[in-house]
C-alpha positions as CSV (number, residue, x, y, z in Angstrom):
1,M,-34.9,-185.7,-104.5
2,D,-34.2,-187.1,-108.2
3,R,-35.6,-185.8,-111.6
4,T,-38.8,-187.4,-112.8
5,K,-38.5,-188.5,-116.5
6,Y,-41.5,-188.5,-118.7
7,V,-40.6,-190.8,-121.9
8,L,-42.9,-191.7,-124.9
9,D,-42.7,-194.6,-126.8
10,E,-42.0,-194.1,-130.5
11,N,-45.5,-195.4,-131.5
12,D,-46.7,-192.7,-129.3
13,M,-44.9,-189.8,-131.5
14,P,-46.9,-187.1,-133.2
15,D,-47.4,-188.1,-136.9
16,A,-48.4,-184.7,-137.9
17,W,-46.9,-181.1,-137.3
18,Y,-49.2,-178.3,-136.1
19,N,-49.8,-175.3,-138.3
20,V,-51.0,-172.4,-136.0
21,L,-52.0,-170.3,-139.0
22,A,-55.1,-172.0,-138.9
23,D,-56.0,-170.7,-135.8
24,L,-54.7,-167.3,-135.5
25,P,-57.2,-164.3,-134.8
26,T,-56.3,-162.6,-138.2
27,S,-53.9,-163.6,-140.9
28,L,-50.3,-162.8,-141.0
29,D,-49.3,-159.4,-143.3
30,P,-47.6,-161.4,-146.4
31,P,-44.0,-161.3,-147.4
32,L,-43.2,-158.8,-149.9
33,D,-41.2,-159.2,-153.0
34,P,-38.0,-157.1,-152.4
35,K,-38.0,-155.4,-155.8
36,T,-41.9,-154.6,-156.3
37,R,-43.0,-154.5,-152.8
38,Q,-46.2,-156.5,-153.7
39,P,-46.7,-159.7,-152.0
40,V,-44.3,-162.2,-153.1
41,S,-45.1,-165.2,-155.3
42,P,-44.8,-168.9,-155.0
43,E,-43.1,-168.8,-158.6
44,A,-40.5,-166.3,-156.8
45,L,-39.4,-168.5,-154.3
46,M,-38.8,-171.3,-156.3
47,A,-35.3,-170.1,-157.3
48,I,-34.2,-171.3,-153.7
49,F,-36.8,-173.3,-152.2
50,P,-38.3,-176.5,-153.2
51,K,-42.2,-176.5,-154.1
52,A,-43.3,-178.6,-151.1
53,L,-41.8,-176.2,-148.5
54,I,-43.3,-173.2,-150.3
55,E,-46.6,-175.0,-149.8
56,Q,-46.1,-175.4,-146.3
57,E,-44.8,-171.8,-146.0
58,M,-48.2,-170.6,-147.2
59,S,-50.5,-173.3,-146.1
60,T,-53.4,-172.6,-143.5
61,E,-54.2,-176.5,-143.0
62,R,-54.2,-176.9,-139.2
63,Y,-52.0,-180.4,-139.4
64,I,-49.7,-181.5,-142.0
65,R,-48.6,-185.3,-142.1
66,I,-45.1,-185.9,-141.5
67,P,-43.6,-188.1,-144.2
68,R,-42.5,-191.6,-143.4
69,E,-39.0,-191.1,-144.5
70,V,-38.8,-188.1,-142.0
71,M,-40.5,-190.3,-139.3
72,E,-37.8,-192.8,-139.8
73,V,-35.0,-190.2,-139.2
74,Y,-36.8,-188.7,-136.3
75,R,-36.8,-192.0,-134.4
76,L,-33.1,-191.8,-134.0
77,W,-33.5,-189.6,-130.9
78,R,-37.1,-188.8,-130.7
79,P,-39.4,-188.8,-128.7
80,S,-37.1,-186.5,-126.6
81,P,-37.7,-186.9,-122.7
82,M,-39.5,-184.4,-120.3
83,Y,-38.1,-184.0,-117.0
84,R,-39.3,-182.4,-113.8
85,A,-36.5,-180.6,-112.5
86,R,-36.9,-181.4,-108.8
87,R,-33.4,-180.6,-107.8
88,L,-33.9,-177.2,-109.2
89,E,-36.9,-176.6,-107.5
90,Q,-35.4,-177.6,-104.2
91,Y,-32.4,-175.3,-104.8
92,L,-34.8,-172.7,-105.2
93,D,-36.9,-173.4,-102.1
94,T,-39.8,-172.6,-104.4
95,P,-43.4,-174.0,-104.7
96,A,-43.5,-173.9,-108.6
97,R,-43.1,-177.2,-110.6
98,I,-40.7,-177.0,-113.1
99,Y,-40.4,-179.3,-116.1
100,Y,-38.4,-179.2,-119.3
101,K,-38.4,-180.8,-122.6
102,Y,-34.8,-181.8,-123.4
103,E,-33.7,-181.6,-127.0
104,G,-30.1,-181.8,-126.5
105,V,-30.5,-185.8,-127.1
106,S,-30.2,-185.5,-131.0
107,P,-27.1,-186.3,-132.6
108,A,-26.4,-182.7,-133.3
109,G,-27.0,-181.9,-129.6
110,S,-30.2,-179.7,-130.3
111,H,-33.6,-179.1,-131.3
112,K,-32.4,-177.9,-135.0
113,P,-32.6,-181.8,-136.8
114,N,-36.4,-181.3,-136.5
115,T,-36.4,-179.1,-139.3
116,A,-32.9,-179.9,-140.9
117,V,-34.4,-183.4,-141.8
118,A,-37.6,-182.4,-143.1
119,Q,-35.9,-179.7,-145.3
120,A,-33.2,-182.0,-146.6
121,Y,-35.8,-184.7,-147.3
122,Y,-38.1,-182.0,-149.3
123,N,-35.0,-180.8,-151.2
124,K,-33.7,-184.4,-152.1
125,K,-37.4,-185.4,-153.3
126,E,-37.4,-182.6,-156.0
127,G,-33.7,-183.4,-157.2
128,I,-31.7,-180.7,-155.1
129,R,-27.7,-182.1,-154.9
130,R,-26.7,-179.2,-152.5
131,L,-28.0,-176.9,-149.7
132,A,-26.4,-173.7,-148.7
133,T,-27.3,-172.1,-145.6
134,E,-26.0,-169.6,-142.7
135,T,-25.5,-170.6,-138.9
136,G,-24.8,-168.5,-135.8
137,A,-23.7,-170.8,-133.0
138,G,-23.1,-173.4,-135.2
139,Q,-26.2,-175.6,-134.0
140,W,-28.4,-175.2,-137.3
141,G,-25.1,-175.4,-139.3
142,S,-24.4,-178.9,-137.7
143,A,-27.7,-180.1,-137.8
144,L,-28.0,-179.3,-141.7
145,A,-24.8,-181.2,-142.2
146,L,-26.2,-184.2,-140.5
147,A,-29.2,-184.1,-142.3
148,C,-27.6,-183.6,-145.7
149,K,-25.4,-186.4,-145.1
150,L,-28.4,-188.9,-144.2
151,F,-30.2,-188.0,-147.6
152,D,-26.8,-187.9,-149.5
153,M,-26.6,-184.6,-150.4
154,A,-23.8,-181.8,-150.2
155,C,-24.0,-179.0,-147.6
156,T,-22.4,-175.8,-147.5
157,V,-22.4,-173.5,-144.4
158,Y,-21.6,-169.6,-143.9
159,M,-21.1,-169.4,-140.2
160,V,-21.0,-166.1,-138.3
161,R,-17.3,-165.4,-138.0
162,V,-17.4,-164.3,-134.5
163,S,-18.8,-167.9,-133.6
164,Y,-16.7,-169.5,-136.3
165,E,-13.7,-168.3,-133.8
166,Q,-15.4,-168.9,-130.7
167,K,-16.8,-172.3,-131.0
168,P,-14.4,-174.1,-133.6
169,Y,-15.5,-177.4,-132.4
170,R,-18.9,-176.8,-134.3
171,K,-17.1,-176.5,-137.5
172,Y,-15.2,-179.6,-136.5
173,L,-18.7,-181.3,-136.2
174,M,-20.0,-179.9,-139.7
175,N,-16.7,-181.2,-141.1
176,V,-17.1,-184.6,-139.8
177,W,-20.5,-185.1,-141.6
178,G,-19.1,-183.9,-144.6
179,A,-19.9,-180.2,-144.8
180,E,-18.0,-177.1,-145.9
181,C,-18.0,-174.2,-143.3
182,I,-16.9,-170.8,-144.4
183,P,-16.4,-168.1,-141.9
184,S,-18.5,-165.3,-143.0
185,P,-18.7,-162.5,-144.2
186,S,-16.3,-164.3,-146.9
187,T,-14.9,-163.3,-150.1
188,R,-16.8,-165.9,-151.8
189,T,-19.9,-163.8,-152.5
190,N,-20.6,-160.4,-153.6
191,A,-22.4,-159.9,-150.3
192,G,-19.7,-161.3,-148.1
193,R,-16.9,-159.0,-150.3
194,A,-19.1,-155.6,-149.5
195,V,-19.2,-156.2,-145.9
196,L,-15.5,-157.0,-145.8
197,E,-14.9,-153.7,-147.9
198,R,-16.6,-151.7,-145.2
199,D,-15.1,-153.3,-142.3
200,P,-12.5,-155.8,-142.8
201,D,-12.6,-157.1,-139.1
202,S,-16.2,-157.5,-139.2
203,P,-17.8,-160.2,-136.9
204,G,-20.4,-160.8,-138.9
205,S,-24.0,-161.4,-138.1
206,L,-26.7,-163.8,-139.2
207,G,-28.0,-161.1,-141.5
208,V,-25.0,-161.1,-143.3
209,A,-24.5,-165.0,-143.4
210,I,-28.0,-165.3,-144.6
211,S,-27.0,-163.0,-147.7
212,E,-24.3,-165.2,-148.4
213,A,-26.2,-168.4,-148.5
214,V,-29.2,-167.0,-150.3
215,E,-26.8,-165.5,-153.0
216,D,-24.8,-169.1,-153.4
217,A,-28.1,-170.9,-153.8
218,A,-29.4,-168.4,-156.2
219,T,-26.5,-168.7,-158.5
220,H,-26.3,-172.4,-158.6
221,E,-28.9,-174.4,-160.3
222,D,-28.2,-177.6,-158.2
223,T,-28.2,-175.6,-155.1
224,N,-31.5,-174.5,-152.7
225,Y,-31.3,-172.5,-149.6
226,A,-32.3,-173.7,-146.1
227,L,-33.3,-171.5,-143.3
228,G,-32.6,-172.9,-139.8
229,S,-35.4,-170.3,-138.2
230,V,-37.8,-167.5,-138.7
231,L,-40.2,-168.8,-141.6
232,N,-43.6,-170.5,-141.2
233,H,-42.6,-173.9,-142.4
234,V,-39.4,-174.0,-139.9
235,L,-41.9,-173.2,-137.0
236,L,-44.1,-176.0,-138.4
237,H,-41.6,-178.6,-138.2
238,Q,-40.4,-177.7,-134.8
239,T,-44.0,-178.0,-133.2
240,I,-43.3,-181.9,-132.8
241,I,-41.7,-180.8,-129.5
242,G,-44.6,-179.2,-128.2
243,E,-46.9,-181.9,-129.5
244,E,-44.6,-184.5,-127.4
245,A,-44.5,-182.0,-124.4
246,A,-48.4,-181.8,-124.3
247,I,-48.6,-185.7,-124.3
248,Q,-46.0,-186.0,-121.4
249,M,-47.7,-183.0,-119.4
250,E,-50.7,-185.1,-119.3
251,M,-48.5,-188.1,-118.2
252,A,-47.5,-185.8,-115.4
253,D,-51.2,-184.9,-114.6
254,D,-50.2,-180.9,-114.8
255,Y,-50.7,-178.2,-117.4
256,P,-48.1,-175.3,-117.8
257,D,-49.1,-172.1,-116.5
258,Y,-46.0,-170.7,-118.1
259,V,-44.4,-172.1,-121.3
260,V,-40.8,-170.5,-121.8
261,G,-38.2,-170.4,-124.2
262,C,-35.0,-168.3,-125.6
263,V,-35.8,-166.4,-128.9
264,G,-33.4,-165.7,-131.8
265,G,-35.1,-166.2,-134.9
266,G,-37.9,-168.2,-132.8
267,S,-37.7,-171.8,-133.9
268,N,-37.2,-173.8,-130.6
269,F,-39.5,-171.4,-128.4
270,A,-42.3,-171.7,-131.4
271,G,-41.8,-175.4,-131.4
272,I,-42.8,-176.1,-127.9
273,A,-44.9,-173.0,-127.6
274,L,-47.4,-173.1,-130.3
275,P,-49.2,-176.4,-129.4
276,F,-50.0,-174.8,-126.1
277,M,-51.0,-171.6,-128.0
278,R,-53.5,-173.4,-129.7
279,E,-55.3,-174.2,-126.4
280,K,-55.1,-170.5,-125.4
281,L,-56.4,-169.5,-128.7
282,A,-59.4,-171.7,-128.2
283,G,-60.1,-170.4,-124.8
284,N,-58.9,-173.6,-123.1
285,S,-56.1,-172.2,-121.1
286,E,-54.8,-169.0,-119.7
287,T,-51.2,-170.1,-120.0
288,T,-48.7,-167.0,-120.1
289,F,-45.6,-167.5,-122.7
290,V,-42.4,-165.8,-122.3
291,A,-40.0,-165.2,-125.2
292,V,-36.3,-164.5,-124.0
293,E,-33.9,-162.7,-125.6
294,P,-30.2,-161.2,-124.8
295,T,-30.2,-157.4,-124.0
296,A,-27.5,-157.1,-126.5
297,C,-30.0,-157.9,-129.5
298,P,-33.4,-157.3,-128.0
299,T,-35.4,-157.7,-131.0
300,L,-38.9,-158.4,-129.5
301,T,-38.3,-156.0,-126.5
302,R,-37.0,-152.8,-128.4
303,G,-37.3,-153.3,-131.7
304,R,-39.9,-152.0,-134.5
305,Y,-42.8,-154.0,-135.5
306,E,-42.6,-153.3,-139.4
307,Y,-41.5,-154.8,-142.7
308,D,-37.8,-155.5,-143.3
309,F,-35.4,-157.7,-144.9
310,G,-34.2,-161.0,-143.4
311,D,-30.6,-160.3,-144.6
312,V,-28.1,-157.3,-144.9
313,A,-27.9,-157.5,-148.7
314,G,-31.7,-157.2,-149.2
315,L,-31.7,-160.2,-151.1
316,T,-34.7,-162.0,-149.3
317,P,-38.5,-161.1,-149.3
318,L,-39.4,-158.3,-146.7
319,L,-41.3,-160.0,-143.6
320,K,-43.7,-158.2,-141.2
321,M,-41.7,-158.4,-137.8
322,Y,-39.9,-156.8,-135.1
323,T,-36.4,-155.6,-136.1
324,L,-33.4,-153.7,-135.2
325,G,-32.8,-153.1,-138.7
326,H,-31.3,-155.5,-141.2
327,D,-27.9,-153.7,-141.1
328,F,-28.0,-154.1,-137.5
329,I,-24.5,-156.2,-136.3
330,P,-24.8,-157.2,-133.0
331,P,-22.2,-157.6,-130.2
332,R,-19.8,-160.6,-129.8
333,I,-22.0,-162.3,-127.1
334,H,-21.6,-166.2,-126.7
335,A,-25.5,-166.9,-127.5
336,G,-24.5,-166.9,-131.3
337,G,-28.3,-168.4,-132.1
338,L,-29.6,-165.3,-130.5
339,R,-27.7,-162.7,-132.7
340,Y,-30.4,-161.8,-135.0
341,H,-31.7,-158.6,-135.7
342,G,-35.4,-159.7,-136.6
343,D,-38.0,-162.6,-135.8
344,A,-40.2,-165.0,-136.6
345,P,-43.2,-163.1,-138.3
346,I,-45.8,-165.5,-136.4
347,L,-44.0,-164.9,-132.9
348,S,-43.6,-161.2,-133.8
349,Y,-47.5,-161.3,-134.5
350,L,-48.3,-163.2,-131.1
351,V,-46.2,-160.7,-129.1
352,H,-47.9,-157.7,-131.0
353,E,-51.1,-158.9,-130.1
354,R,-50.0,-159.6,-126.4
355,L,-50.7,-163.1,-126.7
356,M,-47.1,-163.6,-125.7
357,D,-44.7,-161.8,-123.4
358,A,-41.1,-161.0,-124.2
359,V,-37.9,-160.2,-121.7
360,A,-34.4,-159.7,-122.0
361,Y,-31.6,-160.5,-119.8
362,R,-27.6,-159.7,-120.0
363,Q,-25.3,-162.6,-120.8
364,S,-23.9,-162.6,-117.4
365,E,-27.3,-163.2,-115.7
366,C,-27.7,-166.0,-118.0
367,F,-24.4,-167.7,-117.4
368,E,-25.3,-167.6,-113.7
369,A,-28.5,-169.1,-114.2
370,A,-26.8,-171.9,-116.2
371,S,-24.5,-172.5,-113.8
372,I,-27.4,-172.8,-111.2
373,F,-29.1,-175.4,-113.6
374,A,-25.7,-177.5,-114.2
375,R,-25.0,-177.7,-110.5
376,S,-28.8,-178.9,-109.6
377,E,-29.9,-181.0,-112.6
378,G,-26.6,-181.9,-113.8
379,I,-27.0,-180.8,-117.7
380,V,-24.6,-178.1,-119.4
381,I,-26.7,-176.2,-121.3
382,A,-26.0,-174.0,-124.5
383,P,-25.4,-170.4,-123.9
384,E,-29.1,-169.8,-125.8
385,T,-31.0,-171.7,-123.4
386,S,-29.4,-170.1,-120.4
387,H,-31.8,-167.5,-121.3
388,A,-34.9,-169.5,-120.8
389,V,-33.2,-170.8,-117.8
390,R,-32.8,-167.2,-116.3
391,A,-36.7,-166.5,-116.7
392,V,-37.5,-169.8,-115.5
393,I,-35.7,-169.2,-112.2
394,D,-37.2,-165.5,-111.8
395,I,-40.4,-166.8,-112.4
396,A,-39.8,-169.5,-109.6
397,R,-38.6,-167.1,-107.2
398,E,-41.5,-164.8,-107.6
399,C,-43.6,-167.8,-106.8
400,K,-41.7,-168.3,-103.7
401,K,-42.6,-164.6,-102.7
402,T,-46.2,-165.1,-103.4
403,G,-46.7,-168.8,-102.4
404,D,-48.4,-169.4,-105.9
405,E,-47.9,-173.1,-106.8
406,R,-47.4,-172.6,-110.7
407,T,-46.2,-175.0,-113.3
408,V,-43.3,-173.7,-115.5
409,L,-42.5,-175.4,-118.8
410,F,-39.4,-174.6,-120.9
411,N,-37.7,-175.8,-123.9
412,L,-33.9,-176.9,-123.4
413,S,-33.0,-176.4,-126.9
414,G,-29.3,-177.7,-126.6
415,H,-26.7,-178.9,-124.8
416,G,-23.3,-176.6,-124.3
417,L,-20.6,-179.2,-124.5
418,L,-19.3,-177.4,-127.3
419,D,-19.4,-174.2,-125.6
420,L,-17.3,-174.8,-122.6
421,S,-15.0,-171.9,-123.6
422,A,-17.9,-169.5,-122.9
423,Y,-18.5,-171.0,-119.3
424,D,-14.6,-170.8,-118.7
425,A,-14.9,-166.9,-119.5
426,Y,-17.9,-166.6,-117.0
427,L,-15.9,-169.0,-114.3
428,S,-12.7,-167.0,-114.6
429,G,-14.7,-163.5,-114.2
430,E,-13.7,-162.4,-118.1
431,L,-17.2,-162.5,-119.5
432,E,-18.3,-159.2,-120.2
433,D,-22.0,-157.5,-120.8
434,V,-20.9,-156.0,-124.1
435,N,-22.5,-153.2,-125.7
436,D,-26.0,-153.7,-124.3
437,R,-28.6,-152.0,-126.6
């Protein structure tokens, strides 16, 4: 029993991103200025973002056209394929139909270039010469390194120290594309030095790395900041995933009862989920959306829905989101892209309004699921995606118990070929469920 592959021609690739802000029942609470605690002005954001991205961040237009230059780069790997996981279905002996959108085909091996390319393009167009950013597992950092190289820009990446040590090949990949990769916390910024003074052995966090990258951008005129998740414009760029998947589901003559994805900041899950959420908000479907996170950093399942900083140093605007507190330092789990104290305001809103569900799993459960997937479907997935697969397997097994023929779609957000040390730890029995919150 083989996988069924659904492939679009590049002429069928969507030419616009979908903006869910146009369809939400109520408006999102605005970001607040960290000093005045009043709604932040566009002018205040221009110190680190280009005007075009600020406009997208605040836009309520339903569709935003993808620039021709961005489309040309997208065509290096897009449209990405969608598969029916028939071998996994057979292994689970389930009546459920399981589909996955495979974003590991990008040059960087994940979904992250969908927004990295767009952000590099808009910054280059406005005369910016260098981008500074943070990265957890290294997928975002490598994607931005690639995008900056394609648009002839410099790139500086502050990589969370625990991932810098666990995943050296991500750093090598960034270096190949010409980026500078710095373990965070570092001595290069005031924010990094402050953390190291408190804890010289700090493993770092995305919140710390964000502080360093924002400080870097704010103190250099030729440099802007680029964020790989959380903000509205980042989620917007990722919706090309779901727009393609919607066409591919039509090709399969099927429609998802469940849409599943892993969540750290929220970009990959939003990318596949929001175009299907559009139909739910319009009353055209009853799809269940499942956001999956680690028990070691359970932002949506155990966090508070309130205003908080996006970084440790309090340099960013305050966002209304689920948060564990901006000073939270997650344990050293291998899913580095899910080690974030907060979450995207859009996804936080949808969970708070009970339009989306959220669940959390231990990393050992997720690596078990990833091993099942690799041995049935053949693809070694990123530790982040393993969380989504864990939830999909549980849904499929529940369908077996009830006999329900449900359709499940999930986003395979990246391959795990640079994460094999984590698989070695799991297979050798050395992987621990550390400090589940």
